Each structure stands twice: as structure tokens, then as C-alpha cells.
TORPA-4810 file (N, C-alpha, C, O; in nm, 3 decimals):
<nodes>
NODE_1_0.649_-2.888_-0.618_0.586_-2.729_-0.565_0.436_-2.740_-0.509_0.348_-2.769_-0.589_X
NODE_2_0.407_-2.720_-0.382_0.236_-2.723_-0.323_0.165_-2.628_-0.439_0.206_-2.537_-0.511_X
NODE_3_0.031_-2.699_-0.421_-0.070_-2.645_-0.514_-0.140_-2.544_-0.440_-0.232_-2.477_-0.487_X
NODE_4_-0.089_-2.532_-0.307_-0.145_-2.450_-0.202_-0.041_-2.406_-0.103_0.033_-2.488_-0.049_X
NODE_5_-0.034_-2.261_-0.074_0.070_-2.191_0.024_0.019_-2.152_0.127_0.084_-2.166_0.231_X
NODE_6_-0.121_-2.086_0.136_-0.185_-2.036_0.245_-0.276_-2.071_0.257_-0.332_-2.117_0.157_X
NODE_7_-0.327_-2.070_0.353_-0.437_-2.147_0.436_-0.525_-2.044_0.535_-0.482_-2.029_0.649_X
NODE_8_-0.626_-1.985_0.501_-0.716_-1.887_0.561_-0.797_-1.932_0.661_-0.895_-1.980_0.603_X
NODE_9_-0.814_-1.945_0.802_-0.951_-1.988_0.876_-0.988_-1.872_0.931_-0.930_-1.767_0.962_X
NODE_10_-1.119_-1.921_0.939_-1.251_-1.849_0.987_-1.236_-1.892_1.170_-1.202_-2.008_1.190_X
NODE_11_-1.251_-1.836_1.250_-1.226_-1.847_1.367_-1.331_-1.947_1.475_-1.315_-2.060_1.522_X
NODE_12_-1.462_-1.830_1.490_-1.568_-1.911_1.553_-1.599_-2.048_1.475_-1.633_-2.052_1.357_X
NODE_13_-1.584_-2.144_1.544_-1.687_-2.276_1.499_-1.578_-2.331_1.426_-1.587_-2.453_1.410_X
NODE_14_-1.471_-2.275_1.374_-1.398_-2.365_1.274_-1.248_-2.373_1.352_-1.189_-2.482_1.346_X
NODE_15_-1.205_-2.299_1.400_-1.109_-2.334_1.518_-1.111_-2.324_1.671_-1.034_-2.392_1.739_X
NODE_16_-1.201_-2.235_1.727_-1.233_-2.239_1.781_-1.367_-2.264_1.855_-1.446_-2.204_1.782_X
NODE_17_-1.447_-2.323_1.967_-1.552_-2.327_2.006_-1.589_-2.206_2.091_-1.539_-2.206_2.203_X
NODE_18_-1.659_-2.114_2.063_-1.669_-2.015_2.111_-1.831_-1.955_2.178_-1.854_-1.855_2.246_X
NODE_19_-1.927_-2.066_2.125_-2.067_-2.036_2.148_-2.134_-2.015_2.272_-2.229_-1.938_2.281_X
NODE_20_-2.076_-2.100_2.396_-2.101_-2.058_2.547_-2.089_-1.935_2.571_-2.170_-1.872_2.638_X
NODE_21_-1.944_-1.863_2.497_-1.944_-1.740_2.593_-2.004_-1.611_2.457_-2.036_-1.497_2.489_X
NODE_22_-2.006_-1.640_2.370_-2.147_-1.553_2.299_-2.274_-1.570_2.346_-2.352_-1.476_2.335_X
NODE_23_-2.306_-1.662_2.393_-2.458_-1.695_2.457_-2.421_-1.597_2.549_-2.466_-1.484_2.534_X
NODE_24_-2.354_-1.619_2.633_-2.346_-1.555_2.790_-2.324_-1.379_2.785_-2.381_-1.288_2.845_X
NODE_25_-2.261_-1.382_2.727_-2.222_-1.186_2.665_-2.398_-1.155_2.612_-2.462_-1.058_2.653_X
NODE_26_-2.444_-1.238_2.533_-2.563_-1.189_2.456_-2.675_-1.182_2.574_-2.740_-1.080_2.594_X
NODE_27_-2.692_-1.311_2.659_-2.796_-1.285_2.758_-2.776_-1.177_2.842_-2.873_-1.108_2.873_X
NODE_28_-2.647_-1.148_2.891_-2.591_-1.089_2.969_-2.654_-0.908_2.963_-2.699_-0.828_3.045_X
NODE_29_-2.627_-0.910_2.829_-2.653_-0.766_2.759_-2.800_-0.757_2.755_-2.846_-0.645_2.777_X
NODE_30_-2.891_-0.861_2.731_-3.034_-0.860_2.693_-3.105_-0.836_2.852_-3.211_-0.774_2.865_X
NODE_31_-3.017_-0.904_2.987_-3.090_-0.901_3.102_-3.065_-0.764_3.138_-3.154_-0.725_3.214_X
NODE_32_-2.976_-0.671_3.112_-2.946_-0.559_3.165_-3.039_-0.471_3.086_-3.041_-0.359_3.137_X
NODE_33_-3.124_-0.480_2.971_-3.211_-0.418_2.924_-3.351_-0.507_2.940_-3.453_-0.485_2.875_X
NODE_34_-3.339_-0.578_3.009_-3.505_-0.645_3.053_-3.570_-0.678_2.943_-3.683_-0.634_2.921_X
NODE_35_-3.499_-0.768_2.849_-3.519_-0.826_2.721_-3.509_-1.000_2.749_-3.429_-1.057_2.822_X
NODE_36_-3.601_-1.052_2.678_-3.587_-1.186_2.660_-3.469_-1.257_2.676_-3.386_-1.212_2.596_X
NODE_37_-3.413_-1.368_2.757_-3.280_-1.418_2.704_-3.267_-1.511_2.566_-3.377_-1.542_2.520_X
NODE_38_-3.199_-1.542_2.521_-3.141_-1.646_2.401_-3.110_-1.767_2.445_-3.052_-1.771_2.553_X
NODE_39_-3.140_-1.909_2.365_-3.090_-1.995_2.389_-2.964_-2.053_2.314_-2.943_-1.994_2.209_X
NODE_40_-2.880_-2.149_2.340_-2.749_-2.176_2.289_-2.771_-2.191_2.138_-2.681_-2.144_2.068_X
NODE_41_-2.888_-2.255_2.068_-2.915_-2.293_1.972_-2.953_-2.165_1.857_-2.922_-2.159_1.738_X
NODE_42_-3.042_-2.056_1.954_-3.069_-1.951_1.926_-2.922_-1.855_1.860_-2.929_-1.790_1.756_X
NODE_43_-2.845_-1.861_1.914_-2.708_-1.769_1.895_-2.631_-1.860_1.784_-2.559_-1.811_1.696_X
NODE_44_-2.655_-1.997_1.800_-2.574_-2.025_1.682_-2.593_-2.038_1.546_-2.518_-2.060_1.451_X
NODE_45_-2.753_-2.015_1.563_-2.817_-1.970_1.443_-2.800_-1.840_1.393_-2.822_-1.814_1.275_X
NODE_46_-2.746_-1.718_1.512_-2.719_-1.589_1.479_-2.606_-1.547_1.451_-2.591_-1.437_1.399_X
NODE_47_-2.491_-1.638_1.485_-2.339_-1.589_1.479_-2.280_-1.601_1.328_-2.329_-1.692_1.261_X
NODE_48_-2.172_-1.513_1.262_-2.143_-1.527_1.127_-2.144_-1.445_1.077_-2.077_-1.454_0.974_X
NODE_49_-2.224_-1.278_1.105_-2.214_-1.211_1.035_-2.186_-1.091_1.101_-2.215_-0.985_1.047_X
NODE_50_-2.126_-1.096_1.225_-2.047_-1.017_1.322_-2.119_-0.958_1.452_-2.238_-0.944_1.424_X
NODE_51_-2.092_-0.916_1.589_-2.170_-0.895_1.660_-2.266_-0.805_1.676_-2.339_-0.809_1.774_X
NODE_52_-2.276_-0.724_1.592_-2.382_-0.623_1.522_-2.517_-0.710_1.505_-2.618_-0.711_1.574_X
NODE_53_-2.492_-0.762_1.419_-2.610_-0.879_1.357_-2.629_-0.941_1.451_-2.737_-0.915_1.504_X
NODE_54_-2.562_-1.025_1.507_-2.594_-1.124_1.638_-2.714_-1.078_1.726_-2.817_-1.141_1.750_X
NODE_55_-2.673_-0.935_1.776_-2.757_-0.863_1.864_-2.878_-0.836_1.798_-2.979_-0.891_1.841_X
NODE_56_-2.887_-0.757_1.697_-3.008_-0.735_1.619_-3.060_-0.856_1.607_-3.181_-0.845_1.622_X
NODE_57_-3.026_-0.982_1.583_-3.101_-1.098_1.590_-3.188_-1.128_1.707_-3.305_-1.164_1.718_X
NODE_58_-3.077_-1.097_1.801_-3.131_-1.121_1.925_-3.237_-1.047_2.016_-3.286_-1.104_2.113_X
NODE_59_-3.267_-0.928_1.984_-3.313_-0.821_2.048_-3.433_-0.849_2.029_-3.459_-0.942_1.952_X
NODE_60_-3.538_-0.776_2.095_-3.686_-0.816_2.010_-3.730_-0.770_1.921_-3.702_-0.650_1.909_X
NODE_61_-3.808_-0.822_1.825_-3.851_-0.712_1.710_-3.908_-0.586_1.708_-4.015_-0.575_1.767_X
NODE_62_-3.864_-0.492_1.654_-3.892_-0.381_1.661_-3.810_-0.294_1.784_-3.859_-0.186_1.817_X
NODE_63_-3.732_-0.324_1.826_-3.678_-0.268_1.932_-3.595_-0.106_1.862_-3.545_-0.093_1.751_X
NODE_64_-3.603_-0.020_1.954_-3.558_0.122_1.860_-3.430_0.145_1.869_-3.380_0.150_1.982_X
NODE_65_-3.342_0.166_1.741_-3.230_0.179_1.746_-3.156_0.244_1.823_-3.041_0.256_1.780_X
NODE_66_-3.180_0.298_1.936_-3.090_0.347_2.024_-3.121_0.244_2.130_-3.030_0.258_2.211_X
NODE_67_-3.184_0.169_2.164_-3.184_0.079_2.259_-3.092_-0.061_2.183_-3.015_-0.137_2.242_X
NODE_68_-3.127_-0.063_2.048_-2.999_-0.168_1.970_-2.848_-0.146_2.030_-2.773_-0.220_2.094_X
NODE_69_-2.833_0.029_1.963_-2.709_0.042_2.042_-2.641_0.061_2.152_-2.522_0.094_2.157_X
NODE_70_-2.738_0.033_2.278_-2.717_0.054_2.371_-2.658_-0.122_2.402_-2.545_-0.159_2.433_X
NODE_71_-2.767_-0.193_2.382_-2.720_-0.344_2.406_-2.629_-0.392_2.346_-2.551_-0.460_2.414_X
NODE_72_-2.605_-0.378_2.213_-2.488_-0.407_2.156_-2.373_-0.367_2.233_-2.286_-0.453_2.253_X
NODE_73_-2.353_-0.211_2.296_-2.206_-0.151_2.342_-2.214_-0.231_2.491_-2.121_-0.201_2.566_X
NODE_74_-2.325_-0.342_2.553_-2.300_-0.364_2.690_-2.262_-0.503_2.627_-2.172_-0.562_2.688_X
NODE_75_-2.311_-0.564_2.520_-2.246_-0.663_2.497_-2.116_-0.693_2.470_-2.060_-0.798_2.501_X
NODE_76_-2.051_-0.570_2.395_-1.898_-0.570_2.349_-1.809_-0.560_2.463_-1.699_-0.614_2.469_X
NODE_77_-1.878_-0.469_2.578_-1.774_-0.460_2.677_-1.777_-0.574_2.779_-1.675_-0.606_2.838_X
NODE_78_-1.928_-0.655_2.805_-1.882_-0.771_2.862_-1.801_-0.865_2.770_-1.721_-0.941_2.825_X
NODE_79_-1.810_-0.867_2.666_-1.729_-1.022_2.560_-1.606_-0.983_2.554_-1.520_-1.070_2.559_X
NODE_80_-1.562_-0.830_2.541_-1.421_-0.813_2.547_-1.335_-0.859_2.696_-1.224_-0.911_2.705_X
NODE_81_-1.410_-0.829_2.780_-1.343_-0.924_2.917_-1.374_-1.070_2.946_-1.307_-1.137_3.025_X
NODE_82_-1.499_-1.125_2.864_-1.514_-1.272_2.910_-1.501_-1.364_2.766_-1.563_-1.469_2.758_X
NODE_83_-1.432_-1.325_2.678_-1.477_-1.391_2.553_-1.379_-1.540_2.554_-1.373_-1.623_2.463_X
NODE_84_-1.300_-1.543_2.698_-1.240_-1.694_2.643_-1.286_-1.763_2.808_-1.214_-1.844_2.867_X
NODE_85_-1.399_-1.718_2.854_-1.401_-1.792_2.986_-1.483_-1.968_2.938_-1.476_-2.060_3.020_X
NODE_86_-1.526_-1.981_2.853_-1.544_-2.106_2.837_-1.496_-2.176_2.691_-1.501_-2.295_2.663_X
NODE_87_-1.448_-2.060_2.602_-1.386_-2.100_2.497_-1.291_-2.208_2.502_-1.236_-2.232_2.609_X
NODE_88_-1.262_-2.285_2.384_-1.178_-2.358_2.354_-1.153_-2.409_2.205_-1.230_-2.388_2.111_X
NODE_89_-1.005_-2.495_2.196_-0.990_-2.502_2.052_-1.035_-2.616_2.015_-0.997_-2.709_2.086_X
NODE_90_-1.116_-2.648_1.913_-1.174_-2.784_1.854_-1.035_-2.877_1.892_-0.920_-2.835_1.892_X
NODE_91_-1.076_-3.001_1.922_-0.976_-3.129_1.882_-0.917_-3.122_1.755_-0.962_-3.103_1.642_X
NODE_92_-0.790_-3.143_1.806_-0.727_-3.159_1.661_-0.680_-3.047_1.583_-0.605_-3.051_1.486_X
NODE_93_-0.738_-2.934_1.644_-0.690_-2.820_1.570_-0.528_-2.758_1.602_-0.451_-2.727_1.512_X
NODE_94_-0.508_-2.752_1.689_-0.375_-2.719_1.731_-0.270_-2.773_1.655_-0.184_-2.709_1.595_X
NODE_95_-0.286_-2.926_1.662_-0.163_-2.987_1.620_-0.183_-2.986_1.479_-0.081_-3.015_1.415_X
NODE_96_-0.298_-2.957_1.405_-0.292_-2.950_1.255_-0.237_-2.795_1.207_-0.163_-2.772_1.111_X
NODE_97_-0.286_-2.712_1.288_-0.180_-2.600_1.259_-0.055_-2.608_1.321_-0.023_-2.499_1.369_X
NODE_98_-0.005_-2.662_1.332_0.182_-2.710_1.388_0.208_-2.759_1.271_0.293_-2.715_1.194_X
NODE_99_0.137_-2.852_1.250_0.199_-2.938_1.104_0.189_-2.835_1.021_0.291_-2.771_0.997_X
NODE_100_0.057_-2.796_0.957_0.106_-2.698_0.860_0.213_-2.593_0.834_0.286_-2.564_0.739_X
NODE_101_0.191_-2.544_0.967_0.321_-2.436_0.988_0.425_-2.493_0.948_0.490_-2.439_0.858_X
NODE_102_0.473_-2.632_1.013_0.626_-2.690_1.032_0.643_-2.707_0.860_0.749_-2.688_0.800_X
NODE_103_0.532_-2.741_0.806_0.536_-2.789_0.652_0.519_-2.653_0.571_0.496_-2.653_0.450_X
NODE_104_0.530_-2.555_0.636_0.565_-2.476_0.512_0.449_-2.343_0.472_0.471_-2.253_0.392_X
NODE_105_0.354_-2.356_0.532_0.214_-2.322_0.476_0.192_-2.175_0.558_0.201_-2.176_0.681_X
NODE_106_0.163_-2.045_0.485_0.145_-1.928_0.575_0.004_-1.946_0.628_-0.073_-1.999_0.547_X
NODE_107_-0.039_-1.919_0.728_-0.161_-1.899_0.809_-0.194_-1.822_0.891_-0.134_-1.787_0.992_X
NODE_108_-0.350_-1.774_0.830_-0.395_-1.661_0.882_-0.529_-1.690_0.963_-0.575_-1.804_0.961_X
NODE_109_-0.592_-1.594_1.032_-0.757_-1.594_1.046_-0.806_-1.465_1.022_-0.752_-1.355_1.034_X
NODE_110_-0.904_-1.495_0.991_-1.006_-1.395_0.934_-1.169_-1.413_0.982_-1.231_-1.506_0.930_X
NODE_111_-1.223_-1.344_1.059_-1.316_-1.318_1.144_-1.385_-1.217_1.167_-1.329_-1.110_1.191_X
NODE_112_-1.525_-1.227_1.165_-1.619_-1.091_1.177_-1.657_-1.068_1.316_-1.743_-0.985_1.346_X
NODE_113_-1.590_-1.144_1.408_-1.562_-1.116_1.572_-1.463_-0.989_1.549_-1.373_-0.960_1.471_X
NODE_114_-1.521_-0.937_1.644_-1.433_-0.790_1.696_-1.291_-0.831_1.700_-1.243_-0.937_1.741_X
NODE_115_-1.228_-0.713_1.643_-1.066_-0.736_1.623_-0.974_-0.752_1.739_-0.868_-0.812_1.753_X
NODE_116_-1.032_-0.695_1.802_-0.961_-0.710_1.957_-0.971_-0.816_2.017_-0.872_-0.852_2.081_X
NODE_117_-1.081_-0.895_2.016_-1.093_-1.066_2.057_-1.047_-1.125_1.989_-0.985_-1.214_2.046_X
NODE_118_-1.038_-1.131_1.842_-0.986_-1.206_1.738_-0.803_-1.227_1.776_-0.738_-1.331_1.790_X
NODE_119_-0.758_-1.066_1.787_-0.606_-1.082_1.853_-0.579_-1.153_1.966_-0.483_-1.227_1.985_X
NODE_120_-0.669_-1.125_2.040_-0.675_-1.163_2.192_-0.638_-1.360_2.171_-0.533_-1.425_2.166_X
NODE_121_-0.797_-1.398_2.163_-0.787_-1.529_2.126_-0.650_-1.599_2.022_-0.583_-1.701_2.040_X
NODE_122_-0.645_-1.526_1.944_-0.522_-1.610_1.819_-0.394_-1.637_1.890_-0.322_-1.735_1.869_X
NODE_123_-0.361_-1.491_2.021_-0.254_-1.505_2.114_-0.233_-1.618_2.186_-0.133_-1.689_2.195_X
NODE_124_-0.398_-1.630_2.266_-0.351_-1.741_2.360_-0.327_-1.856_2.320_-0.241_-1.932_2.366_X
NODE_125_-0.439_-1.886_2.189_-0.443_-2.050_2.151_-0.299_-2.067_2.040_-0.235_-2.170_2.019_X
NODE_126_-0.279_-1.953_1.992_-0.198_-2.006_1.848_-0.076_-1.951_1.839_0.000_-1.966_1.743_X
NODE_127_-0.046_-1.864_1.969_0.106_-1.751_1.956_0.169_-1.843_1.868_0.129_-1.960_1.866_X
NODE_128_0.271_-1.802_1.788_0.392_-1.847_1.730_0.367_-1.941_1.618_0.461_-1.975_1.547_X
NODE_129_0.216_-1.998_1.591_0.181_-2.076_1.496_0.099_-2.025_1.408_0.097_-2.082_1.299_X
NODE_130_0.026_-1.927_1.424_-0.035_-1.850_1.318_0.009_-1.680_1.343_0.017_-1.623_1.452_X
NODE_131_0.031_-1.632_1.232_0.108_-1.519_1.191_-0.018_-1.387_1.192_-0.007_-1.290_1.267_X
NODE_132_-0.092_-1.397_1.131_-0.191_-1.277_1.103_-0.322_-1.327_1.152_-0.368_-1.439_1.130_X
NODE_133_-0.383_-1.224_1.227_-0.527_-1.291_1.286_-0.591_-1.129_1.299_-0.549_-1.038_1.370_X
NODE_134_-0.722_-1.132_1.192_-0.755_-1.013_1.172_-0.954_-1.071_1.191_-1.008_-1.177_1.159_X
NODE_135_-1.020_-0.927_1.265_-1.131_-0.898_1.299_-1.179_-0.828_1.252_-1.118_-0.775_1.159_X
NODE_136_-1.318_-0.781_1.284_-1.364_-0.667_1.243_-1.363_-0.568_1.297_-1.397_-0.552_1.414_X
NODE_137_-1.314_-0.463_1.203_-1.316_-0.315_1.260_-1.361_-0.197_1.166_-1.398_-0.214_1.049_X
NODE_138_-1.353_-0.080_1.230_-1.464_0.023_1.165_-1.389_0.034_1.011_-1.278_-0.013_0.986_X
NODE_139_-1.445_0.081_0.947_-1.431_0.135_0.833_-1.376_0.035_0.707_-1.327_0.075_0.601_X
NODE_140_-1.402_-0.129_0.755_-1.343_-0.216_0.674_-1.463_-0.315_0.653_-1.536_-0.353_0.745_X
NODE_141_-1.474_-0.345_0.543_-1.606_-0.420_0.496_-1.607_-0.596_0.551_-1.560_-0.678_0.472_X
NODE_142_-1.651_-0.634_0.659_-1.643_-0.759_0.706_-1.732_-0.872_0.610_-1.834_-0.846_0.547_X
NODE_143_-1.683_-0.965_0.616_-1.711_-1.094_0.545_-1.851_-1.115_0.513_-1.925_-1.133_0.610_X
NODE_144_-1.902_-1.116_0.400_-1.867_-1.179_0.304_-1.745_-1.115_0.180_-1.674_-1.165_0.092_X
NODE_145_-1.772_-0.981_0.233_-1.692_-0.931_0.159_-1.548_-0.978_0.188_-1.499_-1.005_0.298_X
NODE_146_-1.478_-0.983_0.044_-1.302_-0.999_0.041_-1.249_-0.947_0.110_-1.163_-1.023_0.156_X
NODE_147_-1.241_-0.815_0.171_-1.164_-0.704_0.213_-1.061_-0.755_0.340_-0.952_-0.701_0.354_X
NODE_148_-1.090_-0.827_0.399_-1.027_-0.869_0.532_-0.932_-0.983_0.476_-0.811_-0.996_0.496_X
NODE_149_-1.024_-1.068_0.397_-0.891_-1.219_0.333_-0.785_-1.112_0.248_-0.663_-1.123_0.261_X
NODE_150_-0.835_-1.025_0.177_-0.696_-0.971_0.102_-0.611_-0.899_0.159_-0.500_-0.879_0.110_X
NODE_151_-0.673_-0.821_0.335_-0.568_-0.752_0.415_-0.494_-0.876_0.450_-0.371_-0.870_0.445_X
NODE_152_-0.553_-0.995_0.488_-0.480_-1.117_0.562_-0.363_-1.162_0.460_-0.257_-1.203_0.508_X
NODE_153_-0.379_-1.156_0.327_-0.263_-1.189_0.217_-0.155_-1.088_0.229_-0.040_-1.113_0.262_X
NODE_154_-0.205_-0.968_0.198_-0.127_-0.846_0.255_0.001_-0.854_0.345_0.123_-0.842_0.331_X
NODE_155_-0.083_-0.879_0.439_0.020_-0.893_0.550_0.115_-1.010_0.540_0.237_-0.998_0.554_X
NODE_156_0.064_-1.106_0.518_0.148_-1.235_0.500_0.244_-1.226_0.374_0.344_-1.296_0.359_X
NODE_157_0.197_-1.126_0.283_0.306_-1.116_0.208_0.294_-1.217_0.073_0.383_-1.232_-0.011_X
NODE_158_0.146_-1.292_0.073_0.133_-1.422_-0.013_0.086_-1.399_-0.075_0.033_-1.296_-0.033_X
NODE_159_0.027_-1.430_-0.242_-0.064_-1.379_-0.332_-0.189_-1.468_-0.297_-0.210_-1.548_-0.206_X
NODE_160_-0.282_-1.415_-0.424_-0.400_-1.536_-0.371_-0.392_-1.643_-0.438_-0.450_-1.746_-0.403_X
NODE_161_-0.332_-1.635_-0.527_-0.305_-1.780_-0.607_-0.228_-1.871_-0.496_-0.120_-1.849_-0.442_X
NODE_162_-0.307_-1.969_-0.481_-0.239_-2.066_-0.376_-0.299_-2.059_-0.244_-0.232_-2.092_-0.146_X
NODE_163_-0.418_-2.020_-0.231_-0.424_-1.999_-0.113_-0.564_-2.073_-0.109_-0.612_-2.109_-0.216_X
NODE_164_-0.652_-2.106_0.050_-0.746_-2.182_0.030_-0.841_-2.119_0.194_-0.789_-2.073_0.296_X
NODE_165_-0.949_-2.134_0.172_-1.019_-2.081_0.286_-1.099_-2.198_0.400_-1.154_-2.302_0.365_X
NODE_166_-1.089_-2.161_0.504_-1.132_-2.285_0.532_-1.222_-2.225_0.678_-1.158_-2.176_0.771_X
NODE_167_-1.371_-2.235_0.684_-1.498_-2.202_0.728_-1.585_-2.293_0.791_-1.559_-2.410_0.764_X
NODE_168_-1.695_-2.271_0.880_-1.798_-2.356_0.903_-1.942_-2.321_0.884_-2.044_-2.385_0.914_X
NODE_169_-1.921_-2.161_0.805_-2.090_-2.119_0.800_-2.103_-2.071_0.627_-2.010_-2.059_0.548_X
NODE_170_-2.236_-2.053_0.606_-2.264_-2.006_0.491_-2.215_-1.846_0.446_-2.214_-1.810_0.328_X
NODE_171_-2.189_-1.788_0.520_-2.067_-1.646_0.508_-1.942_-1.708_0.479_-1.891_-1.689_0.369_X
NODE_172_-1.895_-1.768_0.550_-1.767_-1.840_0.495_-1.748_-1.918_0.305_-1.665_-1.912_0.214_X
NODE_173_-1.839_-1.963_0.323_-1.848_-1.989_0.165_-1.861_-1.857_0.061_-1.806_-1.835_-0.046_X
NODE_174_-1.938_-1.793_0.123_-1.963_-1.666_0.021_-1.836_-1.604_0.026_-1.781_-1.584_-0.082_X
NODE_175_-1.760_-1.557_0.163_-1.644_-1.512_0.143_-1.535_-1.541_0.072_-1.455_-1.464_0.019_X
NODE_176_-1.537_-1.671_0.076_-1.448_-1.755_-0.021_-1.476_-1.721_-0.184_-1.390_-1.680_-0.262_X
NODE_177_-1.589_-1.744_-0.208_-1.638_-1.704_-0.336_-1.585_-1.548_-0.393_-1.540_-1.515_-0.503_X
NODE_178_-1.605_-1.490_-0.303_-1.619_-1.334_-0.327_-1.471_-1.299_-0.332_-1.435_-1.197_-0.391_X
NODE_179_-1.373_-1.390_-0.263_-1.212_-1.384_-0.304_-1.150_-1.440_-0.393_-1.027_-1.440_-0.397_X
NODE_180_-1.242_-1.510_-0.498_-1.204_-1.608_-0.586_-1.112_-1.705_-0.521_-1.017_-1.741_-0.590_X
NODE_181_-1.126_-1.771_-0.362_-1.033_-1.890_-0.328_-1.124_-2.009_-0.329_-1.244_-1.986_-0.337_X
NODE_182_-1.085_-2.126_-0.323_-1.138_-2.268_-0.296_-1.180_-2.260_-0.128_-1.116_-2.226_-0.029_X
NODE_183_-1.275_-2.293_-0.141_-1.316_-2.353_0.019_-1.363_-2.470_0.076_-1.439_-2.539_0.009_X
NODE_184_-1.323_-2.512_0.213_-1.349_-2.592_0.302_-1.416_-2.557_0.382_-1.409_-2.451_0.445_X
NODE_185_-1.506_-2.659_0.394_-1.612_-2.632_0.514_-1.635_-2.751_0.582_-1.679_-2.861_0.546_X
NODE_186_-1.588_-2.698_0.709_-1.566_-2.790_0.827_-1.730_-2.838_0.901_-1.821_-2.756_0.914_X
NODE_187_-1.740_-2.955_0.936_-1.876_-2.998_0.993_-1.850_-3.019_1.120_-1.924_-3.104_1.169_X
NODE_188_-1.768_-2.971_1.197_-1.762_-2.980_1.378_-1.854_-2.841_1.430_-1.921_-2.825_1.533_X
NODE_189_-1.826_-2.745_1.308_-1.915_-2.603_1.383_-2.052_-2.566_1.401_-2.129_-2.633_1.471_X
NODE_190_-2.085_-2.456_1.336_-2.230_-2.406_1.383_-2.318_-2.435_1.274_-2.426_-2.378_1.271_X
NODE_191_-2.288_-2.512_1.188_-2.388_-2.529_1.075_-2.394_-2.651_1.017_-2.292_-2.711_0.984_X
NODE_192_-2.524_-2.703_0.997_-2.540_-2.833_0.916_-2.498_-2.868_0.792_-2.512_-2.789_0.698_X
NODE_193_-2.443_-2.987_0.774_-2.394_-3.008_0.633_-2.522_-2.940_0.521_-2.519_-2.857_0.430_X
NODE_194_-2.600_-3.000_0.565_-2.715_-2.973_0.416_-2.773_-2.843_0.405_-2.840_-2.807_0.309_X
NODE_195_-2.740_-2.758_0.530_-2.734_-2.634_0.521_-2.641_-2.547_0.446_-2.678_-2.433_0.418_X
NODE_196_-2.540_-2.583_0.416_-2.393_-2.550_0.381_-2.442_-2.582_0.258_-2.450_-2.502_0.165_X
NODE_197_-2.477_-2.707_0.254_-2.493_-2.756_0.044_-2.569_-2.671_0.007_-2.537_-2.625_-0.103_X
NODE_198_-2.724_-2.598_0.085_-2.798_-2.532_-0.005_-2.704_-2.372_-0.050_-2.711_-2.307_-0.155_X
NODE_199_-2.626_-2.348_0.066_-2.555_-2.238_0.029_-2.430_-2.259_-0.057_-2.341_-2.175_-0.045_X
NODE_200_-2.408_-2.376_-0.153_-2.323_-2.346_-0.220_-2.187_-2.418_-0.199_-2.110_-2.444_-0.292_X
NODE_201_-2.162_-2.453_-0.056_-2.050_-2.547_-0.013_-2.046_-2.700_-0.075_-2.131_-2.789_-0.081_X
NODE_202_-1.903_-2.691_-0.121_-1.892_-2.816_-0.218_-1.793_-2.934_-0.203_-1.778_-3.030_-0.278_X
NODE_203_-1.707_-2.895_-0.049_-1.599_-2.969_-0.048_-1.579_-2.975_0.174_-1.549_-2.882_0.250_X
NODE_204_-1.604_-3.091_0.200_-1.662_-3.103_0.343_-1.574_-3.187_0.405_-1.533_-3.282_0.338_X
NODE_205_-1.519_-3.166_0.573_-1.454_-3.223_0.611_-1.496_-3.243_0.772_-1.529_-3.147_0.842_X
NODE_206_-1.490_-3.369_0.818_-1.520_-3.381_0.951_-1.450_-3.399_1.071_-1.494_-3.405_1.185_X
NODE_207_-1.302_-3.409_1.018_-1.181_-3.394_1.118_-1.078_-3.283_1.068_-1.061_-3.250_0.951_X
NODE_208_-1.006_-3.230_1.190_-0.936_-3.105_1.109_-0.841_-3.205_0.999_-0.817_-3.166_0.884_X
NODE_209_-0.787_-3.347_1.055_-0.676_-3.388_0.975_-0.696_-3.375_0.845_-0.596_-3.352_0.777_X
NODE_210_-0.833_-3.386_0.773_-0.865_-3.386_0.699_-0.871_-3.271_0.593_-0.920_-3.288_0.482_X
NODE_211_-0.820_-3.157_0.632_-0.774_-3.019_0.549_-0.628_-3.079_0.492_-0.596_-3.029_0.384_X
NODE_212_-0.536_-3.177_0.548_-0.429_-3.221_0.500_-0.458_-3.263_0.417_-0.386_-3.229_0.323_X
NODE_213_-0.558_-3.349_0.383_-0.586_-3.456_0.251_-0.616_-3.321_0.131_-0.541_-3.320_0.033_X
NODE_214_-0.685_-3.249_0.138_-0.738_-3.149_0.060_-0.620_-3.040_-0.004_-0.632_-2.986_-0.114_X
NODE_215_-0.500_-3.021_0.092_-0.432_-2.958_0.040_-0.318_-3.015_-0.007_-0.230_-2.956_-0.071_X
NODE_216_-0.318_-3.165_0.033_-0.224_-3.255_-0.054_-0.240_-3.322_-0.186_-0.162_-3.381_-0.262_X
NODE_217_-0.392_-3.289_-0.189_-0.466_-3.369_-0.319_-0.391_-3.345_-0.451_-0.432_-3.397_-0.555_X
</nodes>
């Protein structure tokens, strides 16, 4: 009997490289509002807590609430159309997911990206492999709250026992902790190892295939 039966993945920085499309959507919104644009590294630091937090950090300090809301709306409209312009799966990720599915693992994606984009990208890249994909939606607490993780487990019909969470950020480390799950932190994503260690990460993988080693240990 396997120690783990369910693997829940973060999306951005874990399964998919999404940084260019997030940056372009951010800068499109900022340009439309006559605000200074942000670099790729800026956006790398800003992502992880949902798009509202991304735009909150991207706009100039002291931006009026109504201007922030308008900027966020422009971002959402643009990103909903352009979320896959430059996005791609990290090398080895799709092969790993196929192997895990073939081995009988229940697989899900839980992200702070808008739910519509999560479902669209999951269908494009992981159709027939990942059964459940959940993003941010109104009325549901986003990560690091455990709500979306528990929703994924419920939709999979799987218990919390035997589940593991995989992500690339400090938000994912805290999400796993709040959900009562062990956490695998990937090092090909949007955060550095030292930063993750400072935020409590304790198990790291440098290649997707190493996730299998953790599951089989």
C-alpha cells in the first residue's frame, strides 16, 4: 500500500512557467492607467497571493482604491484572453504527471490564479491527466487558507491522509501547513531555496522526477 495516494500541485512556477504572461498583463494594465511598468523580476516577487495582491504591489504606493480596482479589472480582462501567449509547461512536468496518473495517484491543481484561467490552462496542458483544477473565486478563501485544498480533496473523493502538496513559494509552504499536509518545494519556480528555507520549507526537489522519489520513500 502506498504511503501517499493524492498529489496536489500549485500551478504558476510549479507546473507552468507563466511569468511572462503575468508580466505582460500587469504592464498592459499599468500602461492603460499611465503608471510606471514593472520588470519580470518585480512580478516574480509579487506573484503567489492572487492577482489582486499582484496588482496591489505593482501600482504606485498611495494609489486610490477606485484606481486600483480599475487597474485590476483591466488586468483581469487582458489576462483572461492572453494567459497562454508565452506560458509553457516546465520540462519533465507532463511526463511526471502521466506517470503518477498511470501509477494510480489522484492528481489536482490548487492555485491563487483566477479560477477561469486555472481551468483553461489545466485543460490545455493536462487534459485527461489532472482530474481537478481549482483557482481563486469569490467567497472562497484563497491560499494559504486550506479551503481550496480541502475542496480539491472533496472533489477527488480522497481523504487528507495520504495527500501531499507541491509548490514553489512560501505561500505553498504555509498552505500545506494550514492543510495538515507535507510539502514538497520545487526549485525551478519563482522563489530561491534560501528564501523558502526562511519560510519553513524543509523538502526540496530540483527536477520533477525527484517528486517520485519523495512519494516512494
